[in-house]
C-alpha positions as CSV (number, residue, x, y, z in Angstrom):
1,M,-0.2,0.1,0.0
2,R,2.9,2.3,0.8
3,S,4.4,2.3,-2.8
4,F,0.8,3.0,-4.0
5,A,0.1,5.8,-2.3
6,K,3.4,7.2,-3.0
7,L,2.6,6.8,-6.6
8,F,-0.9,8.1,-6.3
9,T,0.8,11.3,-4.7
10,E,3.4,11.5,-7.4
11,L,0.3,11.2,-10.0
12,D,-1.8,13.6,-8.1
13,T,0.8,16.4,-8.4
14,T,1.6,16.6,-11.6
15,T,0.3,17.7,-14.7
16,A,3.1,17.0,-16.8
17,T,2.5,13.9,-18.8
18,T,6.4,12.7,-18.7
19,A,6.5,12.9,-15.2
20,K,3.4,10.9,-14.9
21,V,4.3,8.4,-17.5
22,D,7.9,7.8,-15.9
23,A,6.1,7.8,-12.4
24,L,3.8,4.9,-13.4
25,V,7.0,3.0,-15.3
26,R,8.8,3.2,-11.8
27,Y,6.0,1.6,-9.9
28,F,5.4,-1.4,-12.5
29,G,9.3,-1.9,-12.6
30,S,9.6,-2.4,-8.8
31,A,6.0,-3.8,-7.8
32,P,5.0,-7.6,-7.1
33,A,2.6,-8.3,-10.4
34,V,0.0,-8.8,-7.8
35,D,-0.1,-5.5,-6.7
36,A,0.5,-3.9,-10.1
37,A,-2.3,-5.7,-11.1
38,W,-4.6,-4.2,-9.0
39,A,-3.2,-0.8,-9.6
40,V,-3.8,-0.9,-13.3
41,Y,-7.1,-1.7,-12.4
42,F,-8.1,1.1,-10.2
43,L,-5.8,3.7,-12.5
44,S,-7.8,2.7,-15.5
45,G,-10.8,3.3,-14.2
46,G,-11.9,0.4,-12.2
47,K,-14.2,1.5,-9.6
48,P,-13.8,-0.3,-5.8
49,R,-17.2,-0.9,-4.6
50,Q,-18.4,1.2,-1.3
51,V,-17.7,-1.3,1.5
52,V,-18.0,1.1,4.2
53,N,-20.3,4.7,3.7
54,T,-18.8,7.9,4.1
55,A,-21.2,8.9,6.7
56,Q,-19.5,6.1,9.1
57,L,-16.2,6.6,8.3
58,R,-16.9,10.4,9.3
59,A,-17.9,9.4,12.7
60,L,-15.3,7.0,13.4
61,A,-12.7,9.6,12.2
62,C,-14.1,12.0,14.7
63,Q,-14.2,9.1,17.6
64,V,-10.7,8.4,17.0
65,A,-9.3,12.0,16.8
66,G,-11.6,12.8,20.0
67,I,-13.2,15.7,18.1
68,E,-16.8,17.0,17.9
69,D,-18.5,16.6,14.6
70,W,-18.9,20.8,14.1
71,L,-15.5,20.6,14.2
72,F,-14.8,17.9,11.5
73,E,-17.5,19.8,9.2
74,E,-15.9,23.2,9.4
75,S,-12.6,21.6,8.9
76,Y,-14.2,19.9,5.7
77,Q,-15.4,22.8,4.4
78,A,-12.0,24.2,4.3
79,V,-10.0,21.2,3.1
80,G,-13.3,20.2,0.4
81,D,-12.4,16.5,0.6
82,L,-13.9,13.9,2.7
83,A,-10.5,11.5,2.6
84,E,-8.2,14.4,3.1
85,T,-10.2,15.8,6.0
86,I,-9.8,12.6,7.7
87,A,-6.6,11.9,7.2
88,H,-5.8,15.2,8.6
89,V,-7.9,15.0,11.9
90,L,-6.4,11.5,12.5
91,P,-3.8,11.4,15.1
92,L,0.3,10.9,14.1
93,D,0.6,7.1,15.8
94,S,1.1,5.1,12.9
95,T,3.3,2.4,12.6
96,E,3.8,1.4,9.1
97,S,2.8,-1.4,7.7
98,D,4.5,-3.3,4.5
99,L,1.7,-5.2,3.4
100,G,1.0,-4.7,-0.4
101,L,-1.9,-3.1,-2.2
102,A,-3.0,-6.8,-3.5
103,D,-3.2,-8.2,0.2
104,W,-5.0,-4.8,1.5
105,V,-7.5,-5.1,-1.3
106,E,-8.4,-8.7,-1.0
107,T,-7.8,-10.0,2.6
108,R,-8.8,-6.6,4.4
109,L,-11.2,-4.3,2.1
110,L,-13.1,-6.4,0.3
111,P,-14.5,-8.6,3.3
112,L,-15.5,-5.6,5.4
113,R,-18.5,-5.4,3.2
114,G,-21.4,-6.9,5.2
115,M,-19.8,-7.1,8.3
116,P,-21.2,-6.0,11.5
117,E,-20.7,-2.2,11.8
118,A,-18.9,-2.9,15.3
119,E,-16.3,-5.0,13.6
120,V,-15.8,-2.6,10.5
121,A,-15.3,0.2,13.3
122,E,-12.5,-1.9,14.5
123,R,-10.6,-3.1,11.7
124,I,-10.6,0.7,9.9
125,T,-9.1,2.0,13.3
126,A,-6.8,-0.8,13.3
127,Y,-5.8,-0.1,9.7
128,W,-5.7,3.5,9.8
129,R,-2.6,3.1,12.7
130,E,-0.7,1.2,10.0
131,L,-0.5,3.9,7.6
132,D,0.8,7.4,7.4
133,A,-1.4,10.6,6.1
134,Q,-1.2,9.3,2.4
135,G,-1.8,5.7,3.0
136,R,-4.6,7.0,5.1
137,F,-6.1,9.4,2.4
138,L,-5.6,6.9,0.0
139,L,-7.8,3.9,2.4
140,V,-10.7,6.1,2.9
141,K,-10.8,6.5,-1.0
142,L,-10.6,3.3,-1.6
143,V,-13.2,1.9,1.2
144,G,-15.8,4.6,0.4
145,G,-15.6,4.0,-3.3
146,G,-14.6,7.6,-4.1
147,F,-11.0,6.8,-5.7
148,R,-10.2,8.9,-8.8
149,V,-6.8,10.4,-10.0
150,G,-5.5,12.5,-13.0
151,V,-4.4,9.9,-15.4
152,S,-6.0,8.5,-18.4
153,K,-6.3,5.0,-19.4
154,L,-4.1,5.9,-22.4
155,L,-1.2,7.1,-20.1
156,V,-1.5,3.8,-18.1
157,Q,-1.4,1.9,-21.7
158,R,1.6,4.0,-22.4
159,A,3.6,3.2,-19.2
160,L,2.8,-0.4,-19.9
161,A,4.5,-0.5,-23.3
162,A,7.4,1.2,-22.3
163,H,7.8,-1.2,-19.3
164,A,7.1,-4.2,-20.8
165,G,9.2,-2.7,-24.4
166,I,6.1,-4.1,-26.5
167,D,3.5,-1.8,-29.0
168,A,1.2,0.5,-26.8
169,K,-1.7,-0.7,-29.2
170,R,-1.3,-4.0,-28.4
171,V,-1.4,-3.3,-24.8
172,A,-4.4,-1.4,-25.3
173,Q,-5.8,-4.4,-27.2
174,R,-5.0,-6.7,-24.2
175,M,-6.4,-4.0,-21.6
176,M,-10.2,-4.2,-23.6
177,G,-12.5,-5.8,-20.8
178,Y,-9.7,-5.2,-17.9
179,T,-11.7,-3.3,-15.4
180,D,-14.6,-5.3,-15.9
181,G,-16.0,-5.9,-12.1
182,K,-16.5,-9.4,-12.3
183,R,-12.9,-10.5,-12.8
184,V,-10.2,-10.2,-10.0
185,P,-7.2,-8.8,-10.9
186,T,-4.1,-11.3,-10.7
187,A,-0.5,-11.8,-11.3
188,A,-1.3,-13.6,-14.5
189,R,-3.6,-10.9,-15.7
190,F,-0.7,-8.6,-15.4
191,E,1.8,-10.8,-16.9
192,A,-0.5,-11.2,-19.6
193,L,-0.9,-7.4,-20.4
194,T,2.8,-7.0,-20.2
195,A,4.1,-10.3,-22.1
196,A,6.6,-10.5,-24.9
197,F,4.6,-10.6,-28.4
198,D,4.7,-14.0,-30.0
199,P,3.7,-13.5,-33.8
200,A,2.7,-16.9,-34.2
201,A,0.1,-16.7,-31.2
202,D,-3.4,-15.4,-31.3
203,P,-3.1,-12.1,-29.7
204,L,-6.9,-12.5,-28.4
205,A,-6.2,-15.8,-26.8
206,M,-4.2,-14.6,-24.0
207,A,-6.1,-17.0,-21.5
208,P,-9.5,-19.4,-22.2
209,E,-11.6,-17.0,-20.5
210,D,-10.4,-14.0,-23.1
211,Q,-12.3,-15.7,-25.9
212,G,-14.6,-12.9,-25.5
213,Q,-12.2,-9.8,-25.5
214,P,-13.4,-7.1,-27.7
215,Y,-10.9,-4.5,-29.7
216,P,-10.4,-1.2,-28.7
217,F,-12.9,1.5,-30.1
218,F,-11.8,4.2,-32.4
219,L,-13.2,7.3,-31.5
220,A,-14.1,10.4,-33.7
221,H,-13.1,14.1,-33.3
222,Q,-15.6,16.7,-33.1
223,L,-16.4,18.8,-36.4
224,E,-17.4,22.4,-36.0
225,T,-19.3,23.6,-38.7
226,A,-16.8,26.1,-41.0
227,P,-17.8,28.0,-43.8
228,D,-16.2,26.0,-46.4
229,L,-16.0,22.1,-45.7
230,D,-14.7,21.4,-49.0
231,Q,-11.2,23.2,-47.9
232,K,-11.4,21.7,-44.5
233,L,-12.4,18.0,-45.3
234,G,-11.8,17.9,-49.5
235,P,-14.5,16.5,-51.8
236,V,-17.9,14.9,-50.4
237,T,-16.6,11.8,-52.8
238,D,-13.7,10.9,-50.3
239,W,-16.2,10.4,-47.0
240,Q,-18.5,7.6,-46.2
241,V,-21.5,9.2,-44.1
242,E,-23.4,8.0,-41.7
243,W,-26.3,8.9,-39.4
244,K,-25.1,9.3,-35.7
245,Y,-27.4,7.4,-33.2
246,D,-28.0,8.2,-29.5
247,G,-27.7,4.7,-27.9
248,I,-24.8,2.5,-26.3
249,R,-21.6,1.9,-28.6
250,G,-21.0,-1.6,-28.3
251,Q,-18.9,-4.4,-30.2
252,I,-20.4,-7.9,-30.6
253,V,-17.8,-10.7,-30.3
254,K,-18.9,-13.7,-31.9
255,R,-16.1,-16.4,-31.3
256,A,-16.3,-20.4,-30.0
257,G,-20.0,-20.7,-30.6
258,Q,-20.4,-17.8,-28.3
259,V,-21.8,-14.5,-28.3
260,W,-20.4,-11.3,-25.8
261,L,-21.5,-7.8,-25.9
262,W,-19.2,-4.9,-24.8
263,S,-20.2,-1.6,-24.3
264,R,-17.7,1.3,-25.0
265,G,-16.9,1.6,-21.4
266,E,-15.4,-1.9,-21.7
267,E,-18.3,-3.3,-19.6
268,L,-19.4,-6.7,-20.5
269,V,-23.3,-6.0,-21.3
270,T,-24.4,-9.6,-22.8
271,E,-27.1,-10.4,-20.4
272,R,-28.7,-7.2,-20.3
273,F,-29.6,-7.3,-24.1
274,P,-30.9,-11.0,-24.7
275,E,-32.2,-9.8,-27.8
276,V,-28.9,-9.0,-29.4
277,V,-27.4,-12.1,-28.4
278,A,-30.3,-13.7,-30.4
279,L,-29.4,-11.6,-33.8
280,A,-25.7,-12.3,-33.1
281,Q,-26.3,-16.3,-33.0
282,A,-26.4,-16.3,-36.8
283,L,-23.2,-14.7,-37.3
284,P,-20.4,-17.1,-38.2
285,D,-17.6,-17.6,-35.4
286,G,-14.7,-15.3,-36.1
287,T,-16.7,-11.8,-36.5
288,V,-16.5,-8.7,-34.5
289,L,-18.9,-5.9,-35.2
290,D,-18.7,-2.4,-34.4
291,G,-22.1,-0.6,-33.8
292,E,-25.0,0.9,-31.6
293,V,-27.6,-0.8,-29.1
294,L,-30.6,1.0,-29.7
295,V,-34.3,0.5,-28.7
296,W,-36.0,0.5,-32.2
297,Q,-39.6,2.1,-32.6
298,A,-41.6,0.0,-35.2
299,S,-43.9,1.7,-37.7
300,S,-46.7,0.3,-40.0
301,T,-45.6,2.9,-42.9
302,G,-41.9,2.6,-42.8
303,P,-39.1,1.1,-41.4
304,G,-39.2,3.0,-37.7
305,R,-36.6,4.6,-36.6
306,P,-34.7,5.2,-33.0
307,A,-36.4,5.5,-29.7
308,P,-35.1,8.2,-27.7
309,F,-31.8,7.7,-25.2
310,A,-34.4,7.6,-22.3
311,L,-36.1,4.5,-23.0
312,L,-32.7,2.5,-23.7
313,Q,-31.7,3.6,-20.3
314,Q,-34.6,2.1,-18.6
315,R,-32.9,-1.2,-19.8
316,I,-29.2,-0.1,-18.7
317,G,-30.0,-0.4,-14.6
318,R,-32.3,-3.4,-14.9
319,K,-31.1,-6.5,-13.0
320,T,-34.7,-8.6,-13.9
321,L,-35.7,-8.4,-17.6
322,T,-39.7,-8.9,-17.5
323,K,-41.8,-9.7,-20.0
324,K,-42.7,-6.1,-19.9
325,V,-39.6,-4.4,-20.1
326,L,-38.5,-6.3,-22.8
327,A,-41.7,-5.5,-24.8
328,D,-41.7,-1.8,-23.6
329,A,-38.0,-1.3,-24.8
330,P,-37.2,-3.5,-27.2
331,V,-33.7,-2.9,-28.4
332,T,-31.5,-4.1,-31.4
333,F,-27.8,-3.3,-32.9
334,M,-27.4,-1.3,-35.4
335,A,-24.1,-2.4,-37.2
336,Y,-21.6,0.2,-38.9
337,D,-18.2,-1.7,-39.0
338,L,-16.7,-4.7,-39.3
339,L,-13.4,-5.3,-37.3
340,E,-12.9,-9.2,-37.2
341,D,-14.0,-11.3,-40.4
342,G,-13.3,-15.1,-40.4
343,G,-10.9,-14.9,-37.1
344,H,-8.8,-12.2,-39.1
345,D,-8.0,-8.9,-37.7
346,I,-9.2,-6.3,-40.7
347,R,-9.0,-3.1,-38.9
348,A,-6.0,-2.0,-41.1
349,L,-8.1,-2.2,-44.2
350,P,-9.6,0.8,-45.7
351,Q,-13.0,1.5,-44.7
352,Q,-14.3,1.1,-48.0
353,E,-13.3,-2.1,-48.1
354,R,-14.2,-3.0,-44.6
355,R,-17.7,-1.8,-45.5
356,A,-18.4,-3.9,-48.2
357,R,-17.4,-7.0,-46.3
358,L,-20.0,-5.9,-43.5
359,E,-22.7,-5.6,-46.2
360,A,-21.7,-9.2,-47.4
361,R,-21.1,-10.5,-43.7
362,L,-24.8,-9.1,-42.5
363,A,-26.8,-10.2,-45.8
364,G,-29.1,-12.7,-44.8
365,T,-29.1,-11.8,-41.2
366,A,-31.2,-10.1,-38.6
367,V,-28.6,-7.4,-37.5
368,R,-29.0,-3.9,-38.9
369,L,-27.0,-2.3,-41.4
370,S,-26.2,1.5,-40.7
371,P,-27.3,3.1,-44.2
372,V,-24.9,5.5,-46.2
373,E,-26.2,8.5,-47.3
374,Q,-25.5,10.1,-50.5
375,C,-25.2,13.7,-50.9
376,D,-23.7,15.7,-54.1
377,S,-22.2,18.6,-51.9
378,W,-21.4,19.4,-48.3
379,A,-24.0,21.9,-48.2
380,D,-26.5,19.2,-49.3
381,Y,-25.4,17.3,-46.4
382,A,-25.8,20.3,-44.2
383,A,-29.1,20.6,-45.2
384,L,-30.0,16.7,-44.5
385,R,-28.0,17.0,-41.2
386,S,-31.0,19.8,-40.2
387,E,-33.3,16.8,-39.8
388,S,-31.4,15.5,-37.1
389,R,-33.6,15.7,-34.3
390,A,-36.7,15.0,-35.9
391,R,-35.2,11.5,-37.1
392,G,-34.1,10.8,-33.8
393,M,-30.4,11.1,-34.8
394,E,-27.6,13.3,-33.2
395,G,-26.1,14.3,-36.8
396,F,-23.7,12.5,-39.0
397,M,-20.5,10.4,-38.4
398,L,-17.9,11.1,-41.3
399,K,-15.4,8.7,-42.1
400,R,-12.9,8.8,-44.8
401,R,-13.3,5.9,-47.3
402,D,-9.2,5.1,-47.1
403,A,-8.9,5.4,-43.3
404,A,-8.2,2.2,-41.0
405,Y,-9.6,1.7,-37.9
406,G,-7.9,3.2,-35.4
407,T,-7.2,2.7,-31.8
408,G,-8.8,5.1,-29.2
409,R,-9.3,9.1,-30.3
410,S,-5.9,9.6,-32.4
411,K,-6.0,11.2,-36.1
412,A,-2.6,9.0,-36.9
413,D,-4.7,5.9,-37.4
414,G,-7.6,7.2,-39.5
415,L,-9.9,10.1,-39.8
416,W,-13.4,10.0,-38.4
417,W,-15.3,12.7,-37.9
418,K,-18.9,13.1,-35.5
419,W,-20.7,16.2,-37.2
420,K,-23.4,16.8,-34.3
421,I,-26.0,19.1,-34.3
422,D,-25.8,22.1,-31.8
423,P,-26.9,21.2,-28.4
424,M,-30.1,22.7,-27.1
425,S,-29.8,25.4,-24.7
426,I,-31.7,27.3,-21.7
427,D,-30.5,30.4,-19.5
428,C,-30.9,29.6,-15.9
429,V,-30.2,30.6,-12.8
430,L,-27.5,29.0,-10.3
431,I,-29.0,28.4,-6.6
432,Y,-26.9,25.8,-4.9
433,A,-23.2,24.8,-5.3
434,Q,-20.8,22.1,-4.2
435,A,-17.2,21.6,-4.0
436,G,-15.4,19.7,-7.0
437,H,-12.9,16.6,-6.8
438,G,-9.1,16.4,-6.9
439,R,-7.4,19.9,-7.9
440,R,-10.8,21.4,-7.5
441,A,-11.6,20.4,-4.1
442,S,-11.1,23.7,-2.6
443,V,-13.3,25.6,-5.2
444,Y,-16.8,25.4,-5.6
445,T,-17.4,23.7,-9.3
446,D,-20.4,21.3,-9.2
447,Y,-23.7,23.7,-9.7
448,T,-27.1,23.2,-9.5
449,F,-29.5,25.4,-11.6
450,A,-33.0,26.4,-11.8
451,V,-35.9,28.2,-14.3
452,W,-38.6,30.2,-13.5
453,N,-41.8,28.4,-13.0
454,R,-43.7,31.0,-15.4
455,P,-42.6,34.4,-17.0
456,P,-42.1,37.2,-14.3
457,Q,-44.2,39.9,-14.8
458,S,-41.5,42.2,-14.1
459,Q,-38.0,42.7,-12.4
460,A,-39.7,43.8,-9.5
461,E,-41.6,40.7,-9.0
462,A,-38.9,38.7,-9.5
463,D,-36.7,40.6,-7.1
464,A,-39.3,40.0,-4.3
465,V,-39.0,36.1,-5.1
466,L,-35.0,36.9,-4.6
467,D,-36.2,38.7,-1.6
468,A,-37.9,36.1,0.1
469,I,-35.1,33.4,-0.8
470,A,-32.8,35.3,0.9
471,A,-35.0,35.6,4.2
472,K,-35.3,31.6,3.8
473,Q,-39.2,31.6,3.2
474,P,-40.7,28.5,1.7
475,A,-42.2,29.0,-2.0
476,Q,-45.6,29.2,-1.9
477,P,-47.9,27.1,-4.4
478,G,-49.3,29.0,-7.3
479,V,-46.4,31.9,-7.0
480,L,-44.1,32.9,-8.8
481,Q,-40.6,30.8,-7.7
482,L,-37.5,29.0,-9.2
483,V,-37.5,25.4,-9.7
484,A,-34.4,23.2,-9.6
485,F,-34.0,21.5,-13.2
486,A,-30.4,20.4,-13.4
487,K,-26.8,20.0,-12.3
488,A,-23.4,20.7,-14.3
489,Y,-20.2,20.7,-13.4
490,S,-18.1,21.1,-16.7
491,G,-17.6,23.9,-19.5
492,L,-15.9,26.9,-17.6
493,T,-12.2,27.6,-17.8
494,D,-10.1,27.5,-14.2
495,A,-10.8,30.9,-14.1
496,E,-14.4,31.4,-14.8
497,F,-14.7,28.8,-12.0
498,K,-12.8,30.9,-9.7
499,Q,-14.9,33.6,-10.4
500,V,-17.8,32.3,-9.7
501,D,-16.7,30.4,-6.5
502,A,-15.9,34.1,-5.3
503,I,-19.3,35.2,-5.7
504,I,-21.1,31.6,-4.4
505,R,-18.9,32.3,-1.0
506,K,-20.1,36.2,-0.8
507,T,-23.8,35.0,-1.6
508,T,-24.1,32.0,0.8
509,L,-27.3,31.5,2.4
510,E,-27.2,28.0,4.1
511,K,-24.6,25.2,4.1
512,F,-26.0,21.5,4.0
513,G,-23.0,19.3,4.4
514,P,-20.6,20.0,1.7
515,V,-23.8,22.2,-0.2
516,R,-24.3,25.4,0.0
517,S,-27.6,27.5,-1.0
518,V,-26.9,30.8,-2.6
519,R,-28.7,34.1,-3.1
520,P,-29.4,34.0,-7.1
521,S,-27.5,36.4,-8.8
522,M,-26.0,34.6,-11.7
523,V,-27.4,33.7,-15.0
524,F,-25.9,30.9,-17.3
525,E,-26.7,29.1,-20.6
526,L,-26.7,25.6,-20.3
527,G,-26.4,23.2,-23.1
528,F,-27.4,19.8,-23.3
529,E,-27.6,16.7,-25.8
530,G,-31.6,15.7,-25.0
531,I,-34.5,15.9,-22.9
532,N,-37.2,13.8,-21.4
533,R,-39.7,13.8,-18.9
534,S,-38.8,12.4,-15.5
535,A,-41.3,12.0,-12.8
536,R,-38.7,12.1,-10.3
537,H,-37.8,15.8,-10.8
538,K,-39.6,18.5,-9.2
539,S,-39.1,20.1,-12.9
540,G,-40.8,17.3,-14.6
541,V,-38.1,17.0,-16.8
542,A,-34.3,15.8,-17.1
543,V,-31.6,16.6,-19.4
544,R,-29.1,14.6,-20.8
545,F,-25.3,15.6,-20.7
546,P,-25.8,19.0,-19.4
547,R,-22.7,21.3,-19.4
548,M,-22.2,25.2,-19.1
549,L,-21.8,26.9,-22.3
550,R,-21.1,30.7,-20.8
551,I,-22.0,33.0,-18.3
552,R,-24.8,35.2,-19.2
553,T,-23.7,38.5,-17.6
554,D,-25.6,40.2,-20.2
555,K,-29.0,39.0,-18.6
556,P,-30.8,39.9,-15.8
557,L,-32.2,37.1,-13.6
558,H,-36.2,38.0,-14.4
559,E,-35.2,37.1,-18.2
560,A,-33.9,33.4,-17.5
561,N,-35.7,30.9,-19.2
562,T,-39.2,29.0,-17.8
563,L,-40.7,25.6,-17.3
564,Q,-42.7,26.4,-20.4
565,D,-39.5,27.1,-22.4
566,L,-38.4,23.5,-21.4
567,E,-41.8,22.2,-22.2
568,L,-41.2,23.5,-25.5
569,L,-38.0,21.8,-26.2
570,L,-39.7,18.5,-25.1
571,N,-42.5,18.8,-28.0
572,Q,-39.4,19.5,-30.1
């Protein structure tokens, strides 16, 4: 644990890519394989399950430190991070242990889940005494399920490649599915990641259980609409243009008589979508498709259309698939690329050749084939793109006909662009704020926004509402009020976050743990990809991927948008 805590600190205290990679290489070169296996899991986005709730950790820290809860709360407000606060308030009475990361996780932390609260408290107290401040901080992050660090999976892959002396793309391929929570990281799995490449061996068959391993996903870059796309992209004949679907990106893997379905997040979701498995059974072994899982709305007058993502979302979290769930949200798979054909990796082939093979491979099957649109000019494509929302699409995907299928978001391996329609947007009012995480732990960056329940009749009427909020008077039914509808934490620069943070601290009305309510004084333009009705929200709506587009210093509060404006977007 000590060496992993040191690595965590090195990664968290630098923004230099080279320094991060160097620190990772040093760690992989010195750590036992079983510890390195868990380190790769956590650093690549593997989520530790919460084994102790944060309220229990907080109460236990107060007890061990001999302080009152109010003093802990004041410290927490100053520090901004629960784990860091606990590490600071605990007494300096540690006698450091040499136990490795794997032993800590497997024999100490994971068994805590489900234990009686008294036994958990006794063990956590003993564990804190074996760790210094860095180790205690990391322990709280791991048992509380809040582990995050400023390093990308790509950097971890680069470091593993440098450590092992192999191609980073091969490491990326081997790591697909590594963070799937159903499999425990082991020394054997780490050694398979870093093993020397044997050209005579099947690179996918690292172990029998890895036959269903997918390929790294190729990701597109965002294309901003330019006045002259001919100059930016060249002639339209160089490009394959398809609709961009709003579903779950996935890969169907058919090998050894079995079907696996993977999400872009490298989660094995086969059991959640039995309809897709049934469709894929007709595919020959040695086939891997890239595409989109969608809920499809049938039509008696045409081929139908993709349903809103909100309907698919109802399927994502379901552990039990009843007949009603399957009937209400039937899914299909829209294939748009072929990565493996006849057991051969064909990602290096040009897009147009992979497309021809895809069409041939899907002929006679029930798997849907993403249609390719044909227009004579970029202006014609732009006109067709304007119909995206009416068709249930997000815009276009542009793929060069001579492009290979790359790894991650890299222009070196090929060229894919996502030409999305502009986001929906609404002008709304900041009403709550919470501190961020990591390097933003001391800055208020996570905001809750509200709209008016109806248009204010005047600025004076709106000001009266603001005065009532400042006086902590509850809103009365039927009168003008601000209604919360969305949360967002991205879109602003560091300088803008600091500017807003200063205003939040000056206008705070109440504190609810880490959350502050503020006197409304700022209007923001909030952008989002989709909107749907939601009985769980007071506003009656939920928005998808909200982000702050700009601070509307030019707009007074009484001119912010209303619930009626959200209703108009719903109707669109």
